[in-house]
Backbone as JSON Lines, residues from 0, in Angstrom:
{"i":0,"aa":"M","n":[-2.49,9.13,-8.4],"ca":[-1.45,8.49,-8.12],"c":[-1.59,6.59,-9.02]}
{"i":1,"aa":"T","n":[-0.62,7.0,-9.92],"ca":[-0.53,6.04,-10.84],"c":[-0.01,4.85,-10.01]}
{"i":2,"aa":"V","n":[0.14,3.47,-10.62],"ca":[0.48,2.23,-10.36],"c":[2.74,2.59,-11.16]}
{"i":3,"aa":"E","n":[2.73,3.01,-11.99],"ca":[3.57,3.14,-13.0],"c":[4.6,4.21,-12.0]}
{"i":4,"aa":"I","n":[4.19,5.93,-11.15],"ca":[4.52,6.04,-10.35],"c":[4.96,5.8,-9.53]}
{"i":5,"aa":"A","n":[4.03,5.63,-8.52],"ca":[4.68,4.56,-7.22],"c":[5.48,3.49,-6.89]}
{"i":6,"aa":"L","n":[5.33,2.88,-8.33],"ca":[6.59,1.88,-8.68],"c":[7.61,2.71,-8.63]}
{"i":7,"aa":"F","n":[8.26,3.89,-9.39],"ca":[9.19,4.29,-10.03],"c":[9.34,5.13,-7.75]}
{"i":8,"aa":"R","n":[8.33,5.86,-7.12],"ca":[9.1,6.31,-5.9],"c":[9.53,5.82,-4.81]}
{"i":9,"aa":"F","n":[8.35,4.08,-4.91],"ca":[9.08,2.94,-4.14],"c":[10.37,2.56,-4.64]}
{"i":10,"aa":"A","n":[10.96,2.14,-5.52],"ca":[11.73,1.83,-6.17],"c":[13.05,2.92,-6.29]}
{"i":11,"aa":"G","n":[13.42,4.27,-5.92],"ca":[13.59,5.2,-5.25],"c":[13.75,5.09,-3.69]}
{"i":12,"aa":"F","n":[12.63,5.27,-3.03],"ca":[13.37,4.83,-1.83],"c":[13.9,4.0,-1.16]}
{"i":13,"aa":"M","n":[13.38,2.49,-1.22],"ca":[13.83,1.63,-1.29],"c":[15.89,1.54,-1.27]}
{"i":14,"aa":"I","n":[16.25,2.3,-2.47],"ca":[17.73,1.95,-3.17],"c":[18.12,3.07,-1.76]}
{"i":15,"aa":"L","n":[17.14,4.5,-1.55],"ca":[18.17,5.26,-1.27],"c":[18.12,4.33,0.41]}
{"i":16,"aa":"L","n":[17.21,3.88,0.93],"ca":[16.89,3.88,2.08],"c":[18.38,2.27,2.35]}
{"i":17,"aa":"S","n":[18.48,1.71,1.91],"ca":[19.28,0.23,1.33],"c":[20.86,0.92,1.5]}
{"i":18,"aa":"V","n":[20.77,2.15,1.13],"ca":[22.66,2.33,0.95],"c":[22.22,3.72,1.93]}
{"i":19,"aa":"A","n":[21.27,4.11,2.85],"ca":[21.1,4.71,4.2],"c":[22.06,3.56,5.07]}
{"i":20,"aa":"L","n":[20.77,2.13,4.89],"ca":[21.45,0.89,5.81],"c":[23.14,0.19,5.93]}
{"i":21,"aa":"T","n":[23.27,0.26,4.65],"ca":[24.45,-0.2,4.35],"c":[25.29,1.01,4.92]}
{"i":22,"aa":"Y","n":[25.28,1.92,5.02],"ca":[26.52,3.21,5.74],"c":[26.34,3.08,7.12]}
{"i":23,"aa":"W","n":[25.15,2.67,7.64],"ca":[25.38,3.29,9.16],"c":[24.63,2.43,9.85]}
{"i":24,"aa":"V","n":[24.36,1.19,9.45],"ca":[24.11,-0.06,10.42],"c":[25.27,-1.58,10.02]}
{"i":25,"aa":"H","n":[25.02,-1.57,8.39],"ca":[26.25,-3.03,8.57],"c":[26.2,-2.56,6.68]}
{"i":26,"aa":"P","n":[27.16,-3.31,6.35],"ca":[27.72,-3.43,5.46],"c":[27.35,-4.21,4.34]}
{"i":27,"aa":"N","n":[26.23,-5.0,4.47],"ca":[25.52,-6.28,4.19],"c":[23.98,-5.81,3.09]}
{"i":28,"aa":"F","n":[23.98,-4.76,3.95],"ca":[22.92,-4.38,3.37],"c":[22.97,-3.6,1.85]}
{"i":29,"aa":"V","n":[24.42,-3.58,1.14],"ca":[24.57,-3.58,0.22],"c":[23.72,-4.23,-0.72]}
{"i":30,"aa":"W","n":[23.47,-5.65,-0.62],"ca":[22.79,-6.53,-0.99],"c":[21.19,-6.1,-1.51]}
{"i":31,"aa":"L","n":[20.09,-5.56,-0.22],"ca":[19.39,-4.87,-1.17],"c":[19.55,-4.07,-1.93]}
{"i":32,"aa":"T","n":[20.43,-3.36,-2.23],"ca":[20.9,-2.71,-3.11],"c":[20.2,-3.42,-4.77]}
{"i":33,"aa":"V","n":[21.51,-3.96,-4.78],"ca":[21.09,-5.3,-5.68],"c":[20.75,-6.12,-5.95]}
{"i":34,"aa":"F","n":[19.49,-6.44,-4.84],"ca":[17.88,-7.04,-5.06],"c":[17.15,-6.48,-5.52]}
{"i":35,"aa":"V","n":[17.07,-4.96,-5.71],"ca":[16.46,-4.22,-6.08],"c":[16.5,-3.57,-7.46]}
{"i":36,"aa":"G","n":[17.85,-3.25,-7.42],"ca":[18.51,-3.57,-9.19],"c":[17.85,-4.83,-10.05]}
{"i":37,"aa":"A","n":[18.37,-5.6,-9.45],"ca":[18.57,-6.86,-10.57],"c":[16.98,-6.8,-10.66]}
{"i":38,"aa":"N","n":[16.21,-6.73,-9.61],"ca":[14.56,-6.9,-9.97],"c":[13.74,-6.12,-11.11]}
{"i":39,"aa":"L","n":[14.62,-4.72,-10.94],"ca":[13.73,-2.92,-11.98],"c":[15.24,-3.91,-13.13]}
{"i":40,"aa":"F","n":[15.54,-4.26,-13.21],"ca":[16.6,-5.36,-14.37],"c":[15.42,-6.35,-15.01]}
{"i":41,"aa":"Q","n":[15.26,-6.92,-14.45],"ca":[14.75,-8.52,-15.14],"c":[13.0,-7.85,-15.23]}
{"i":42,"aa":"S","n":[13.06,-7.2,-14.83],"ca":[11.54,-6.49,-14.62],"c":[10.91,-6.04,-16.74]}
{"i":43,"aa":"S","n":[12.37,-5.02,-16.54],"ca":[12.43,-4.19,-17.71],"c":[12.2,-5.71,-19.08]}
{"i":44,"aa":"F","n":[12.64,-6.67,-19.16],"ca":[12.83,-7.59,-20.27],"c":[11.22,-8.17,-19.5]}
{"i":45,"aa":"T","n":[11.14,-8.59,-18.58],"ca":[10.13,-9.82,-18.93],"c":[7.8,-8.76,-18.34]}
{"i":46,"aa":"G","n":[8.44,-8.17,-18.19],"ca":[7.35,-6.94,-17.96],"c":[6.78,-7.3,-16.1]}
{"i":47,"aa":"F","n":[7.22,-8.0,-15.64],"ca":[6.66,-8.87,-13.89],"c":[7.61,-7.9,-12.72]}
{"i":48,"aa":"C","n":[6.8,-7.53,-12.37],"ca":[7.67,-7.0,-11.4],"c":[5.92,-7.06,-10.35]}
{"i":49,"aa":"P","n":[7.31,-7.94,-9.17],"ca":[6.11,-7.9,-7.61],"c":[5.84,-6.8,-6.97]}
{"i":50,"aa":"A","n":[6.29,-5.19,-7.36],"ca":[5.55,-4.55,-6.18],"c":[4.83,-3.84,-7.51]}
{"i":51,"aa":"A","n":[4.48,-3.67,-8.43],"ca":[3.65,-3.46,-9.68],"c":[1.93,-3.94,-8.83]}
{"i":52,"aa":"S","n":[2.51,-5.95,-9.2],"ca":[1.49,-6.31,-9.35],"c":[0.48,-6.19,-8.23]}
{"i":53,"aa":"F","n":[1.3,-5.56,-6.44],"ca":[1.2,-5.39,-5.11],"c":[0.26,-4.19,-5.38]}
{"i":54,"aa":"F","n":[0.43,-3.13,-5.6],"ca":[0.24,-1.7,-5.83],"c":[-1.59,-2.26,-6.66]}
{"i":55,"aa":"K","n":[-1.13,-2.99,-7.83],"ca":[-2.25,-3.2,-8.44],"c":[-3.49,-3.91,-7.41]}
{"i":56,"aa":"M","n":[-3.27,-4.92,-7.05],"ca":[-4.04,-5.47,-5.2],"c":[-4.66,-4.58,-4.94]}
{"i":57,"aa":"M","n":[-3.87,-3.06,-4.72],"ca":[-4.14,-2.15,-3.77],"c":[-5.29,-1.2,-4.3]}
{"i":58,"aa":"G","n":[-5.48,-1.05,-5.95],"ca":[-6.15,-0.6,-6.14],"c":[-5.71,0.85,-6.77]}
{"i":59,"aa":"I","n":[-4.69,0.62,-6.94],"ca":[-4.1,1.8,-7.74],"c":[-4.3,1.39,-9.42]}
{"i":60,"aa":"K","n":[-4.42,2.34,-9.73],"ca":[-5.04,2.44,-11.59],"c":[-3.55,2.41,-12.27]}
{"i":61,"aa":"T","n":[-3.36,1.77,-13.65],"ca":[-2.39,2.3,-14.61],"c":[-2.9,3.83,-15.26]}
{"i":62,"aa":"E","n":[-1.45,3.59,-15.98],"ca":[-1.26,5.26,-16.42],"c":[-2.78,4.99,-17.5]}
{"i":63,"aa":"A","n":[-2.53,3.92,-18.31],"ca":[-3.19,3.21,-19.8],"c":[-5.0,3.41,-19.15]}
{"i":64,"aa":"Q","n":[-5.41,3.05,-17.61],"ca":[-6.48,3.04,-17.47],"c":[-6.84,4.15,-16.52]}
{"i":65,"aa":"C","n":[-6.52,5.14,-16.03],"ca":[-6.13,6.81,-16.13],"c":[-6.54,7.51,-18.18]}
{"i":66,"aa":"A","n":[-6.23,7.61,-18.6],"ca":[-6.53,7.56,-20.12],"c":[-7.92,7.34,-20.83]}
{"i":67,"aa":"M","n":[-7.95,6.25,-21.0],"ca":[-9.23,5.65,-21.09],"c":[-10.82,6.15,-20.67]}
{"i":68,"aa":"K","n":[-9.72,6.82,-18.88],"ca":[-11.26,6.77,-18.25],"c":[-11.7,8.77,-18.29]}
{"i":69,"aa":"K","n":[-10.27,8.94,-18.89],"ca":[-10.06,10.51,-19.15],"c":[-10.99,10.41,-20.81]}
{"i":70,"aa":"S","n":[-10.84,10.07,-21.77],"ca":[-10.99,9.62,-23.62],"c":[-13.09,8.96,-22.92]}
{"i":71,"aa":"E","n":[-13.39,8.73,-21.82],"ca":[-14.55,8.11,-21.81],"c":[-15.78,9.65,-21.58]}
{"i":72,"aa":"N","n":[-14.85,10.45,-20.39],"ca":[-15.47,11.61,-19.9],"c":[-15.22,13.24,-21.96]}
């Protein structure tokens, strides 16, 4: 798994979780959906994503790193 795939999965999970929490627990959980969406929006401009940084710290490689490793072999 790459950082990019992990990021898509994490963002999708967080959006679905926040919608479920909004529906079944409390309407104010909609702000979690807003936060995730705002973070995705700002990262498309700045390139900075806290979740991607966390995944890199965990040792997950990026698509570019995986492509370089394949080209070396």
